[in-house]
N, C-alpha and C positions, 0 to 999 in steps of 0.2 A: 621649473615648469621645463615641460617636455618639447621638441623643435621638431615638430611633426612634417614642416616645411622650407626646412632648413637649405636641404640641397636643388631644392625649386628653383627652375629658370627665374622665378618672379623675385624673391629672394636676393638673389645674383646681380640681376640688375639691378636692382633699387641701390645694394651696395655699392654697387658701379657709379651709377648717377649721383649718389648724395657723394661720394670721394671725388669725381667730376667736379663735382659745385661748391665743393668745401673753400674755396676761394674766395666765393661770393656771397653764402647764405650757409646760417647753419641747420644740423635736423631740426633744431626745435623751430627756425623759420619755415623749412620747407612742411613742416606737420601742422604749423598755423594757416600756412597758406592751402595748403590741401583741406583743411577747415575740418582734420584731428582735435577731438577736445583735449586727448591725451598727448602732450607733449613727447613721451615715451613710445609713441604708436610707431612711429618711422624706425627705430631700433626694433622694435616686437615683429616688426615686418622683416628687417634685413637678418634677425636671427633664425627666424622663418616657427616661430613661435604661434602665429598667426596667419589666417589667409589675408589676402588684401580684397577685403568686400569691393564688388561687383560695380556698385553707386558710386564706388570713391574713386574710380578709375580715373572720369575726367580732371578729377582737381587735382589726385594727386599728379597728372600728367603732366597738369599746367605745372602744377608747383615743381618739378622735377625737369620739365623744357622737354620732353619726348612728345612723340606723337600717341595722344591716344587710343586709336587703332592699333598700334602696337602693344602701347601697354593690356590691353582689352584680349589680344589675339594670345598674349604671354600668361595671362591671370585666369583664364577661361578654364584652362583647365586645370589648374589648383582650387581653381573653387567649387565645379560642377565632377569634376575625375574625366578621365584619358578618354571614356567609352561615350558619357554624353557631350562635352565637348566635341568630338568627332561628329555626332548627330547633329549637334546645332552647325559646326560649320558644314555639315553637309546640307544641311537645307538652309542657310542663310548665306552661306559663301563666306570666305574668310575673308574678316576687316582687312581694309587697302589702306595704307598709310598715305600720309602727301606726297611722299617721294615717292613711294610704286605708280601712285595716280601721275606726278610729270612725268616717268618712264613710257609707263602705257600711253599719254597724250603724246608723248614722243615718237612710241612707235606709229601711235594712225596715224598721223601727220608723216612721219617717213616713208608710210606705207600707201599714201594716198589715201586712207581707209579701207583699202581692200579685203579689213580681217586676214591676212597671211598666216597661213599655216606653217607653225613650228616644223621646219625639217632639222636634220643632221647637221649641216652648214649652219642652220642660223641658231640653233644651240652650241654647238663649238665654241661660233663665233663670241657670242653672249657670255661663256664658261669663261672664255677667255681674258674677256675683259675683267673678269674677275678673278681671275689667275684657278678655278678649279679645272 
């Protein structure tokens, strides 16, 4: 069987999450929690043999204990291709994770809801937090 999605961000991410959860649950348990009929489907996703169906993102995200918006964002390009994913995000905006919403809420609170413009100083400060 070919592995057209072997080097995809989704395959790498699922592999990393399964490894991180290995001390608490098996791949079969993750597959069952995600509602996959085939217990091997997580292995198939990790190997890049199949795309992650978008309708399975919420249940797999829950089973992997990750934010579904993040998983959707990385699965979108794999599912529909780079050009279509770009168009979807351009029209609807990028899915925002719970962590990103918390940053946004803090920014709004810290700025007194003043809709601050991104400045060079602000960008430098923010990048400094992440050592970028």
